[in-house]
N, CA, C and O atoms as a Tinker XYZ file with bonds, in Angstrom:
   344  protein
     1  N     42.154000   50.985000  -61.559000    73     2
     2  CA    41.215000   49.901000  -61.708000    64     1     3
     3  C     41.253000   48.954000  -60.500000    63     2     4     5
     4  O     40.232000   48.372000  -60.135000    81     3
     5  N     42.406000   48.807000  -59.895000    73     3     6
     6  CA    42.543000   47.901000  -58.754000    64     5     7
     7  C     41.667000   48.307000  -57.560000    63     6     8     9
     8  O     41.079000   47.431000  -56.926000    81     7
     9  N     41.560000   49.605000  -57.229000    73     7    10
    10  CA    40.669000   49.956000  -56.117000    64     9    11
    11  C     39.202000   49.603000  -56.400000    63    10    12    13
    12  O     38.475000   49.200000  -55.492000    81    11
    13  N     38.768000   49.755000  -57.660000    73    11    14
    14  CA    37.401000   49.397000  -58.009000    64    13    15
    15  C     37.167000   47.899000  -57.805000    63    14    16    17
    16  O     36.139000   47.497000  -57.262000    81    15
    17  N     38.117000   47.082000  -58.238000    73    15    18
    18  CA    37.989000   45.630000  -58.096000    64    17    19
    19  C     37.990000   45.239000  -56.615000    63    18    20    21
    20  O     37.215000   44.381000  -56.192000    81    19
    21  N     38.859000   45.871000  -55.838000    73    19    22
    22  CA    38.922000   45.562000  -54.407000    64    21    23
    23  C     37.605000   45.913000  -53.709000    63    22    24    25
    24  O     37.108000   45.140000  -52.890000    81    23
    25  N     37.047000   47.074000  -54.032000    73    23    26
    26  CA    35.775000   47.480000  -53.432000    64    25    27
    27  C     34.654000   46.570000  -53.907000    63    26    28    29
    28  O     33.784000   46.185000  -53.125000    81    27
    29  N     34.676000   46.222000  -55.210000    73    27    30
    30  CA    33.653000   45.317000  -55.741000    64    29    31
    31  C     33.683000   43.977000  -55.023000    63    30    32    33
    32  O     32.634000   43.447000  -54.658000    81    31
    33  N     34.860000   43.431000  -54.819000    73    31    34
    34  CA    34.943000   42.126000  -54.179000    64    33    35
    35  C     34.577000   42.183000  -52.698000    63    34    36    37
    36  O     33.958000   41.254000  -52.179000    81    35
    37  N     34.947000   43.245000  -52.024000    73    35    38
    38  CA    34.616000   43.372000  -50.604000    64    37    39
    39  C     33.130000   43.651000  -50.401000    63    38    40    41
    40  O     32.436000   42.893000  -49.724000    81    39
    41  N     32.655000   44.729000  -50.986000    73    39    42
    42  CA    31.258000   45.121000  -50.804000    64    41    43
    43  C     30.328000   44.144000  -51.527000    63    42    44    45
    44  O     29.286000   43.760000  -50.995000    81    43
    45  N     30.711000   43.746000  -52.743000    73    43    46
    46  CA    29.884000   42.806000  -53.497000    64    45    47
    47  C     29.770000   41.460000  -52.814000    63    46    48    49
    48  O     28.702000   40.848000  -52.822000    81    47
    49  N     30.858000   40.993000  -52.222000    73    47    50
    50  CA    30.811000   39.735000  -51.478000    64    49    51
    51  C     29.869000   39.811000  -50.295000    63    50    52    53
    52  O     29.123000   38.868000  -50.030000    81    51
    53  N     29.897000   40.930000  -49.580000    73    51    54
    54  CA    28.975000   41.104000  -48.451000    64    53    55
    55  C     27.524000   41.177000  -48.924000    63    54    56    57
    56  O     26.629000   40.612000  -48.296000    81    55
    57  N     27.303000   41.880000  -50.038000    73    55    58
    58  CA    25.947000   41.968000  -50.562000    64    57    59
    59  C     25.439000   40.600000  -51.016000    63    58    60    61
    60  O     24.268000   40.276000  -50.821000    81    59
    61  N     26.312000   39.801000  -51.618000    73    59    62
    62  CA    25.906000   38.457000  -52.023000    64    61    63
    63  C     25.585000   37.586000  -50.818000    63    62    64    65
    64  O     24.633000   36.806000  -50.852000    81    63
    65  N     26.367000   37.711000  -49.760000    73    63    66
    66  CA    26.085000   36.936000  -48.546000    64    65    67
    67  C     24.727000   37.302000  -47.954000    63    66    68    69
    68  O     24.002000   36.440000  -47.457000    81    67
    69  N     24.395000   38.581000  -48.013000    73    67    70
    70  CA    23.117000   39.036000  -47.467000    64    69    71
    71  C     21.959000   38.822000  -48.432000    63    70    72    73
    72  O     20.800000   38.789000  -48.019000    81    71
    73  N     22.268000   38.677000  -49.702000    73    71    74
    74  CA    21.221000   38.505000  -50.699000    64    73    75
    75  C     20.598000   39.810000  -51.134000    63    74    76    77
    76  O     19.399000   39.864000  -51.405000    81    75
    77  N     21.389000   40.862000  -51.204000    73    75    78
    78  CA    20.916000   42.178000  -51.620000    64    77    79
    79  C     21.526000   42.488000  -52.985000    63    78    80    81
    80  O     22.739000   42.382000  -53.162000    81    79
    81  N     20.697000   42.866000  -53.938000    73    79    82
    82  CA    21.143000   43.195000  -55.300000    64    81    83
    83  C     21.953000   42.051000  -55.905000    63    82    84    85
    84  O     23.003000   42.276000  -56.507000    81    83
    85  N     21.471000   40.852000  -55.745000    73    83    86
    86  CA    22.211000   39.656000  -56.146000    64    85    87
    87  C     22.520000   39.644000  -57.632000    63    86    88    89
    88  O     23.660000   39.395000  -58.024000    81    87
    89  N     21.539000   39.905000  -58.450000    73    87    90
    90  CA    21.765000   39.834000  -59.899000    64    89    91
    91  C     22.701000   40.916000  -60.394000    63    90    92    93
    92  O     23.503000   40.662000  -61.292000    81    91
    93  N     22.628000   42.103000  -59.844000    73    91    94
    94  CA    23.505000   43.192000  -60.265000    64    93    95
    95  C     24.949000   42.885000  -59.878000    63    94    96    97
    96  O     25.859000   43.020000  -60.697000    81    95
    97  N     25.152000   42.477000  -58.643000    73    95    98
    98  CA    26.496000   42.167000  -58.166000    64    97    99
    99  C     27.071000   40.966000  -58.902000    63    98   100   101
   100  O     28.251000   40.961000  -59.254000    81    99
   101  N     26.256000   39.957000  -59.136000    73    99   102
   102  CA    26.726000   38.781000  -59.869000    64   101   103
   103  C     27.090000   39.135000  -61.301000    63   102   104   105
   104  O     28.040000   38.572000  -61.847000    81   103
   105  N     26.366000   40.046000  -61.916000    73   103   106
   106  CA    26.709000   40.497000  -63.268000    64   105   107
   107  C     28.061000   41.220000  -63.268000    63   106   108   109
   108  O     28.873000   41.017000  -64.171000    81   107
   109  N     28.297000   42.049000  -62.274000    73   107   110
   110  CA    29.594000   42.724000  -62.163000    64   109   111
   111  C     30.722000   41.719000  -61.941000    63   110   112   113
   112  O     31.802000   41.856000  -62.515000    81   111
   113  N     30.469000   40.711000  -61.110000    73   111   114
   114  CA    31.465000   39.659000  -60.898000    64   113   115
   115  C     31.721000   38.869000  -62.179000    63   114   116   117
   116  O     32.860000   38.491000  -62.456000    81   115
   117  N     30.683000   38.618000  -62.953000    73   115   118
   118  CA    30.845000   37.878000  -64.206000    64   117   119
   119  C     31.710000   38.657000  -65.188000    63   118   120   121
   120  O     32.573000   38.084000  -65.852000    81   119
   121  N     31.480000   39.953000  -65.278000    73   119   122
   122  CA    32.313000   40.781000  -66.153000    64   121   123
   123  C     33.758000   40.782000  -65.672000    63   122   124   125
   124  O     34.688000   40.682000  -66.472000    81   123
   125  N     33.939000   40.894000  -64.363000    73   123   126
   126  CA    35.299000   40.863000  -63.805000    64   125   127
   127  C     36.002000   39.548000  -64.130000    63   126   128   129
   128  O     37.160000   39.552000  -64.547000    81   127
   129  N     35.317000   38.436000  -63.944000    73   127   130
   130  CA    35.933000   37.131000  -64.203000    64   129   131
   131  C     36.170000   36.902000  -65.696000    63   130   132   133
   132  O     37.136000   36.240000  -66.074000    81   131
   133  N     35.306000   37.440000  -66.535000    73   131   134
   134  CA    35.512000   37.333000  -67.980000    64   133   135
   135  C     36.778000   38.075000  -68.395000    63   134   136   137
   136  O     37.586000   37.557000  -69.166000    81   135
   137  N     36.945000   39.282000  -67.882000    73   135   138
   138  CA    38.156000   40.061000  -68.184000    64   137   139
   139  C     39.388000   39.368000  -67.623000    63   138   140   141
   140  O     40.410000   39.266000  -68.302000    81   139
   141  N     39.296000   38.893000  -66.396000    73   139   142
   142  CA    40.427000   38.217000  -65.774000    64   141   143
   143  C     40.830000   36.977000  -66.561000    63   142   144   145
   144  O     42.018000   36.718000  -66.758000    81   143
   145  N     39.851000   36.222000  -67.004000    73   143   146
   146  CA    40.143000   34.988000  -67.729000    64   145   147
   147  C     40.711000   35.267000  -69.106000    63   146   148   149
   148  O     41.750000   34.718000  -69.470000    81   147
   149  N     40.043000   36.116000  -69.875000    73   147   150
   150  CA    40.423000   36.300000  -71.279000    64   149   151
   151  C     41.620000   37.217000  -71.491000    63   150   152   153
   152  O     42.393000   37.014000  -72.428000    81   151
   153  N     41.784000   38.218000  -70.642000    73   151   154
   154  CA    42.855000   39.178000  -70.879000    64   153   155
   155  C     44.071000   39.006000  -69.974000    63   154   156   157
   156  O     45.139000   39.545000  -70.264000    81   155
   157  N     43.919000   38.264000  -68.884000    73   155   158
   158  CA    45.045000   38.130000  -67.961000    64   157   159
   159  C     45.566000   36.694000  -67.912000    63   158   160   161
   160  O     46.723000   36.440000  -68.245000    81   159
   161  N     44.722000   35.765000  -67.501000    73   159   162
   162  CA    45.181000   34.398000  -67.231000    64   161   163
   163  C     45.558000   33.627000  -68.492000    63   162   164   165
   164  O     46.658000   33.081000  -68.573000    81   163
   165  N     44.667000   33.575000  -69.470000    73   163   166
   166  CA    44.927000   32.752000  -70.652000    64   165   167
   167  C     46.133000   33.250000  -71.447000    63   166   168   169
   168  O     46.973000   32.433000  -71.824000    81   167
   169  N     46.262000   34.560000  -71.721000    73   167   170
   170  CA    47.457000   34.984000  -72.466000    64   169   171
   171  C     48.775000   34.767000  -71.725000    63   170   172   173
   172  O     49.802000   34.496000  -72.348000    81   171
   173  N     48.746000   34.884000  -70.401000    73   171   174
   174  CA    50.016000   34.791000  -69.676000    64   173   175
   175  C     50.380000   33.367000  -69.276000    63   174   176   177
   176  O     51.554000   32.999000  -69.324000    81   175
   177  N     49.388000   32.551000  -68.878000    73   175   178
   178  CA    49.729000   31.229000  -68.347000    64   177   179
   179  C     49.012000   30.075000  -69.042000    63   178   180   181
   180  O     49.268000   28.915000  -68.717000    81   179
   181  N     48.132000   30.360000  -69.978000    73   179   182
   182  CA    47.471000   29.296000  -70.705000    64   181   183
   183  C     46.119000   28.920000  -70.125000    63   182   184   185
   184  O     45.685000   29.438000  -69.096000    81   183
   185  N     45.469000   27.996000  -70.827000    73   183   186
   186  CA    44.108000   27.583000  -70.497000    64   185   187
   187  C     44.003000   26.933000  -69.119000    63   186   188   189
   188  O     43.065000   27.219000  -68.374000    81   187
   189  N     44.946000   26.068000  -68.773000    73   187   190
   190  CA    44.853000   25.328000  -67.512000    64   189   191
   191  C     45.037000   26.209000  -66.284000    63   190   192   193
   192  O     44.606000   25.833000  -65.193000    81   191
   193  N     45.657000   27.352000  -66.430000    73   191   194
   194  CA    45.874000   28.241000  -65.288000    64   193   195
   195  C     44.620000   29.031000  -64.925000    63   194   196   197
   196  O     44.564000   29.650000  -63.863000    81   195
   197  N     43.620000   29.014000  -65.796000    73   195   198
   198  CA    42.427000   29.824000  -65.551000    64   197   199
   199  C     41.257000   29.012000  -65.005000    63   198   200   201
   200  O     40.110000   29.441000  -65.127000    81   199
   201  N     41.512000   27.871000  -64.418000    73   199   202
   202  CA    40.435000   27.011000  -63.919000    64   201   203
   203  C     39.548000   27.713000  -62.894000    63   202   204   205
   204  O     38.323000   27.699000  -63.019000    81   203
   205  N     40.155000   28.320000  -61.894000    73   203   206
   206  CA    39.389000   28.988000  -60.846000    64   205   207
   207  C     38.597000   30.160000  -61.417000    63   206   208   209
   208  O     37.436000   30.360000  -61.058000    81   207
   209  N     39.210000   30.924000  -62.294000    73   207   210
   210  CA    38.522000   32.076000  -62.874000    64   209   211
   211  C     37.332000   31.642000  -63.717000    63   210   212   213
   212  O     36.282000   32.284000  -63.681000    81   211
   213  N     37.481000   30.569000  -64.470000    73   211   214
   214  CA    36.367000   30.062000  -65.268000    64   213   215
   215  C     35.256000   29.523000  -64.375000    63   214   216   217
   216  O     34.077000   29.695000  -64.687000    81   215
   217  N     35.610000   28.878000  -63.278000    73   215   218
   218  CA    34.604000   28.368000  -62.347000    64   217   219
   219  C     33.827000   29.532000  -61.715000    63   218   220   221
   220  O     32.604000   29.463000  -61.594000    81   219
   221  N     34.523000   30.589000  -61.315000    73   219   222
   222  CA    33.853000   31.752000  -60.734000    64   221   223
   223  C     32.998000   32.477000  -61.768000    63   222   224   225
   224  O     31.953000   33.031000  -61.425000    81   223
   225  N     33.427000   32.481000  -63.024000    73   223   226
   226  CA    32.634000   33.072000  -64.096000    64   225   227
   227  C     31.317000   32.320000  -64.256000    63   226   228   229
   228  O     30.255000   32.936000  -64.340000    81   227
   229  N     31.383000   31.001000  -64.298000    73   227   230
   230  CA    30.164000   30.193000  -64.435000    64   229   231
   231  C     29.259000   30.375000  -63.217000    63   230   232   233
   232  O     28.040000   30.471000  -63.366000    81   231
   233  N     29.833000   30.424000  -62.026000    73   231   234
   234  CA    29.027000   30.628000  -60.816000    64   233   235
   235  C     28.333000   31.990000  -60.847000    63   234   236   237
   236  O     27.176000   32.104000  -60.442000    81   235
   237  N     29.019000   33.003000  -61.315000    73   235   238
   238  CA    28.413000   34.342000  -61.406000    64   237   239
   239  C     27.280000   34.366000  -62.419000    63   238   240   241
   240  O     26.233000   34.964000  -62.171000    81   239
   241  N     27.488000   33.718000  -63.556000    73   239   242
   242  CA    26.425000   33.665000  -64.571000    64   241   243
   243  C     25.209000   32.914000  -64.018000    63   242   244   245
   244  O     24.071000   33.312000  -64.265000    81   243
   245  N     25.445000   31.844000  -63.279000    73   243   246
   246  CA    24.328000   31.114000  -62.681000    64   245   247
   247  C     23.571000   31.962000  -61.661000    63   246   248   249
   248  O     22.347000   31.872000  -61.564000    81   247
   249  N     24.290000   32.782000  -60.904000    73   247   250
   250  CA    23.613000   33.677000  -59.960000    64   249   251
   251  C     22.789000   34.728000  -60.690000    63   250   252   253
   252  O     21.711000   35.106000  -60.230000    81   251
   253  N     23.290000   35.201000  -61.823000    73   251   254
   254  CA    22.517000   36.164000  -62.609000    64   253   255
   255  C     21.232000   35.518000  -63.105000    63   254   256   257
   256  O     20.161000   36.123000  -63.049000    81   255
   257  N     21.344000   34.285000  -63.591000    73   255   258
   258  CA    20.172000   33.605000  -64.142000    64   257   259
   259  C     19.193000   33.149000  -63.059000    63   258   260   261
   260  O     17.980000   33.270000  -63.233000    81   259
   261  N     19.703000   32.630000  -61.954000    73   259   262
   262  CA    18.834000   32.068000  -60.909000    64   261   263
   263  C     18.305000   33.128000  -59.957000    63   262   264   265
   264  O     17.191000   32.999000  -59.451000    81   263
   265  N     19.073000   34.156000  -59.708000    73   263   266
   266  CA    18.640000   35.189000  -58.775000    64   265   267
   267  C     18.880000   34.787000  -57.336000    63   266   268   269
   268  O     19.537000   33.781000  -57.070000    81   267
   269  N     18.353000   35.563000  -56.407000    73   267   270
   270  CA    18.571000   35.278000  -54.986000    64   269   271
   271  C     17.775000   34.066000  -54.526000    63   270   272   273
   272  O     16.765000   33.701000  -55.126000    81   271
   273  N     18.244000   33.457000  -53.462000    73   271   274
   274  CA    17.569000   32.294000  -52.899000    64   273   275
   275  C     16.432000   32.688000  -51.980000    63   274   276   277
   276  O     16.083000   33.863000  -51.871000    81   275
   277  N     15.861000   31.701000  -51.324000    73   275   278
   278  CA    14.700000   31.925000  -50.465000    64   277   279
   279  C     15.048000   32.721000  -49.210000    63   278   280   281
   280  O     14.185000   33.399000  -48.651000    81   279
   281  N     16.305000   32.647000  -48.758000    73   279   282
   282  CA    16.695000   33.332000  -47.531000    64   281   283
   283  C     17.283000   34.722000  -47.786000    63   282   284   285
   284  O     17.796000   35.348000  -46.859000    81   283
   285  N     17.219000   35.206000  -49.007000    73   283   286
   286  CA    17.817000   36.498000  -49.345000    64   285   287
   287  C     16.961000   37.651000  -48.830000    63   286   288   289
   288  O     15.738000   37.546000  -48.735000    81   287
   289  N     17.626000   38.740000  -48.504000    73   287   290
   290  CA    16.900000   39.932000  -48.048000    64   289   291
   291  C     16.077000   40.541000  -49.168000    63   290   292   293
   292  O     15.034000   41.140000  -48.907000    81   291
   293  N     16.524000   40.400000  -50.417000    73   291   294
   294  CA    15.735000   40.867000  -51.557000    64   293   295
   295  C     14.378000   40.186000  -51.602000    63   294   296   297
   296  O     13.367000   40.824000  -51.895000    81   295
   297  N     14.355000   38.915000  -51.319000    73   295   298
   298  CA    13.103000   38.142000  -51.356000    64   297   299
   299  C     12.132000   38.691000  -50.304000    63   298   300   301
   300  O     10.937000   38.817000  -50.571000    81   299
   301  N     12.636000   39.013000  -49.124000    73   299   302
   302  CA    11.770000   39.562000  -48.071000    64   301   303
   303  C     11.208000   40.918000  -48.469000    63   302   304   305
   304  O     10.044000   41.217000  -48.203000    81   303
   305  N     12.031000   41.729000  -49.102000    73   303   306
   306  CA    11.580000   43.057000  -49.521000    64   305   307
   307  C     10.480000   42.946000  -50.571000    63   306   308   309
   308  O      9.480000   43.660000  -50.496000    81   307
   309  N     10.655000   42.057000  -51.547000    73   307   310
   310  CA     9.641000   41.888000  -52.595000    64   309   311
   311  C      8.342000   41.340000  -52.021000    63   310   312   313
   312  O      7.261000   41.729000  -52.463000    81   311
   313  N      8.433000   40.439000  -51.040000    73   311   314
   314  CA     7.220000   39.897000  -50.437000    64   313   315
   315  C      6.442000   40.967000  -49.696000    63   314   316   317
   316  O      5.213000   40.991000  -49.758000    81   315
   317  N      7.138000   41.857000  -48.994000    73   315   318
   318  CA     6.467000   42.940000  -48.281000    64   317   319
   319  C      5.791000   43.892000  -49.250000    63   318   320   321
   320  O      4.688000   44.364000  -48.975000    81   319
   321  N      6.434000   44.189000  -50.389000    73   319   322
   322  CA     5.833000   45.087000  -51.363000    64   321   323
   323  C      4.589000   44.460000  -51.991000    63   322   324   325
   324  O      3.607000   45.155000  -52.249000    81   323
   325  N      4.626000   43.143000  -52.238000    73   323   326
   326  CA     3.470000   42.458000  -52.822000    64   325   327
   327  C      2.307000   42.412000  -51.841000    63   326   328   329
   328  O      1.153000   42.529000  -52.254000    81   327
   329  N      2.584000   42.244000  -50.557000    73   327   330
   330  CA     1.533000   42.211000  -49.552000    64   329   331
   331  C      0.896000   43.609000  -49.430000    63   330   332   333
   332  O     -0.316000   43.732000  -49.250000    81   331
   333  N      1.716000   44.638000  -49.530000    73   331   334
   334  CA     1.190000   46.011000  -49.447000    64   333   335
   335  C      0.292000   46.366000  -50.614000    63   334   336   337
   336  O     -0.623000   47.175000  -50.460000    81   335
   337  N      0.532000   45.779000  -51.781000    73   335   338
   338  CA    -0.281000   46.079000  -52.966000    64   337   339
   339  C     -1.613000   45.339000  -52.957000    63   338   340   341
   340  O     -2.586000   45.791000  -53.559000    81   339
   341  N     -1.649000   44.214000  -52.280000    73   339   342
   342  CA    -2.882000   43.375000  -52.311000    64   341   343
   343  C     -3.965000   43.888000  -51.429000    63   342   344
   344  O     -5.039000   43.291000  -51.359000    81   343
């Protein structure tokens, strides 16, 4: 499982920076942070030790809901497809 998480964080972080597949990657990050918070941090160290994980979980959920920003590569791709259809 550790290699999957490492690849997700490396490749997913780069994709988020570029704005490619933002909602998919953010959903994967949200699942990762949910598992990390509920199954690792809280049982072993308590509620206060999971502050960072909970913050990253909320940030991932917000990215899923909000989607990519105006400077994302996804936005450029969708605009080109809409112009081609018109």
